[in-house]
C-alpha positions in Angstrom: -61.4 8.4 -64.3 -61.2 6.8 -67.7 -59.6 8.7 -70.6 -59.5 7.1 -74.0 -58.5 8.3 -77.5 -57.7 11.8 -76.3 -55.0 14.5 -76.2 -54.7 16.1 -72.8 -52.1 18.4 -71.0 -52.1 16.8 -67.5 -54.2 14.2 -65.8 -54.8 14.1 -62.0 -56.7 11.2 -60.3 -57.3 13.4 -57.3 -58.6 16.9 -56.6 -57.1 20.3 -57.2 -56.3 21.8 -53.8 -59.0 19.5 -52.5 -59.1 16.3 -50.5 -60.4 12.9 -51.9 -61.9 10.9 -49.1 -61.6 7.5 -50.8 -59.3 6.0 -53.5 -58.6 7.0 -57.1 -58.2 5.0 -60.3 -57.0 6.3 -63.6 -57.4 4.2 -66.8 -55.6 5.9 -69.7 -55.9 4.2 -73.1 -54.6 5.4 -76.5 -54.0 8.9 -75.3 -51.4 11.6 -75.8 -50.4 13.5 -72.6 -48.5 16.7 -73.4 -47.2 16.9 -69.8 -47.5 14.6 -66.8 -49.9 12.1 -65.2 -50.6 11.9 -61.4 -52.6 9.3 -59.7 -53.3 11.6 -56.8 -54.2 15.2 -56.5 -52.6 18.6 -57.3 -51.7 19.8 -53.7 -54.7 17.8 -52.5 -54.4 14.6 -50.4 -56.0 11.2 -51.1 -57.1 9.4 -48.0 -57.2 6.0 -49.7 -55.1 4.4 -52.5 -54.2 5.5 -56.0 -53.9 3.3 -59.0 -52.8 4.3 -62.5 -53.1 2.0 -65.6 -51.6 3.2 -68.9 -51.8 1.3 -72.2 -50.9 2.3 -75.7 -50.4 6.0 -74.8 -47.7 8.6 -75.0 -46.8 10.7 -72.0 -44.4 13.6 -72.8 -43.7 14.4 -69.2 -43.4 12.0 -66.3 -45.8 9.4 -64.8 -46.5 9.5 -61.0 -48.6 7.0 -59.1 -49.1 9.6 -56.4 -49.9 13.3 -56.2 -48.2 16.6 -57.0 -46.9 18.8 -54.2 -46.1 18.4 -50.5 -49.8 18.5 -49.4 -50.8 15.8 -52.0 -50.0 12.9 -49.7 -51.6 9.5 -50.5 -52.4 7.9 -47.2 -52.7 4.4 -48.6 -50.9 2.6 -51.3 -49.9 3.7 -54.8 -49.7 1.5 -58.0 -48.8 2.3 -61.5 -49.0 -0.3 -64.3 -47.8 0.3 -67.9 -48.3 -2.1 -70.9 -48.8 -2.2 -74.6 -47.2 0.4 -76.8 -46.8 3.1 -74.1 -44.1 5.8 -74.3 -43.1 7.9 -71.4 -41.0 10.7 -72.8 -39.4 10.9 -76.3 -36.0 11.7 -77.8 -36.3 15.4 -76.9 -38.4 15.1 -73.7 -37.1 12.5 -71.3 -39.8 11.1 -69.1 -39.6 9.1 -65.8 -41.9 6.7 -64.0 -42.4 7.1 -60.2 -44.2 4.6 -57.9 -45.1 7.5 -55.7 -45.6 11.3 -56.0 -43.8 14.4 -57.1 -42.7 16.0 -53.8 -45.7 14.1 -52.3 -45.4 11.3 -49.8 -47.1 7.9 -49.9 -48.3 6.8 -46.5 -47.9 8.5 -43.2 -45.0 8.5 -40.7 -47.2 7.4 -37.9 -48.4 4.2 -39.7 -45.4 3.3 -41.9 -47.3 0.5 -43.7 -47.9 1.8 -47.2 -46.6 0.4 -50.5 -45.6 2.0 -53.8 -45.6 -0.5 -56.7 -44.4 -0.1 -60.3 -45.4 -2.7 -62.9 -44.1 -2.4 -66.5 -44.6 -5.1 -69.1 -44.4 -3.1 -72.3 -43.4 0.3 -73.7 -40.5 2.7 -73.9 -39.4 4.7 -70.9 -37.0 7.4 -72.1 -35.3 8.0 -68.7 -35.5 6.4 -65.3 -37.9 4.3 -63.3 -38.2 4.9 -59.6 -40.0 2.7 -57.1 -40.5 5.6 -54.8 -41.2 9.4 -55.0 -39.5 12.3 -56.6 -38.1 14.4 -53.7 -40.3 12.8 -51.0 -40.7 9.6 -49.1 -42.7 6.3 -49.1 -43.5 5.3 -45.5 -43.4 1.6 -46.1 -42.1 -0.5 -48.9 -41.5 -0.1 -52.7 -41.9 -2.8 -55.3 -40.6 -2.4 -58.9 -41.7 -5.2 -61.2 -40.2 -5.1 -64.7 -41.2 -7.7 -67.4 -44.1 -10.1 -67.8 -42.6 -12.7 -65.5 -42.1 -10.2 -62.7 -45.6 -8.7 -62.8 -48.3 -10.9 -61.3 -51.4 -9.5 -63.1 -53.5 -11.1 -65.8 -54.9 -9.4 -68.9 -51.9 -7.1 -69.5 -50.7 -6.4 -73.0 -47.1 -7.7 -73.0 -44.9 -5.9 -75.5 -41.3 -5.0 -76.2 -39.9 -3.1 -73.2 -37.1 -0.5 -73.4 -35.9 1.6 -70.5 -33.2 4.1 -71.6 -32.2 5.1 -68.0 -31.7 3.4 -64.7 -34.2 1.5 -62.5 -34.1 2.6 -58.8 
C-alpha cells in the first residue's frame, strides 16, 4: 500500500478481521495520520512479513510494525523505518513507535525465529520507542537501530532526530 500526500485516520497494511496469506508493505510519504499506523491487520493475521516505511509525515497516534489485536499475529518478521521530517505524536498527543504490534505477537511460539526491527534516522518521536510489541510478545529477537550510523539502509533521508521518551 502506498499513501502519499493524504490525510487519513488509521492505516492498516493487513486485512480487517481477515487473513493476509503473504507479506505487507506500507509506504507512507508526506501524510497526516490522525490516529495510528499498523503494518499488519486489524484483528487479522499476516502469514508473511510486514514492513512500514514512513517519511515526511505526521502520525498523531502511535506507529506499529505489526497488527492490532490478539488475533493480528504476524507469523514472519516486522520492520518499521522512519526518516525525513516525520513526527510521531505532538505536544498534546504523545505517540510511540513499536517494532511489533498492539496486543499482537510477532512470530509463533512453535518457531521462535522472528525478528522485530525499528530503524529511525530522522524525525521527532514525542514519547517512547519500543523494539517489541505493546502488551504482547516477539517470538525471536528485537533490533532497535537509532541514527544514520546504526541503520544499514541506503537511500534514507537522514535528518535531525529527537526522541522525547525512552528507548526500550
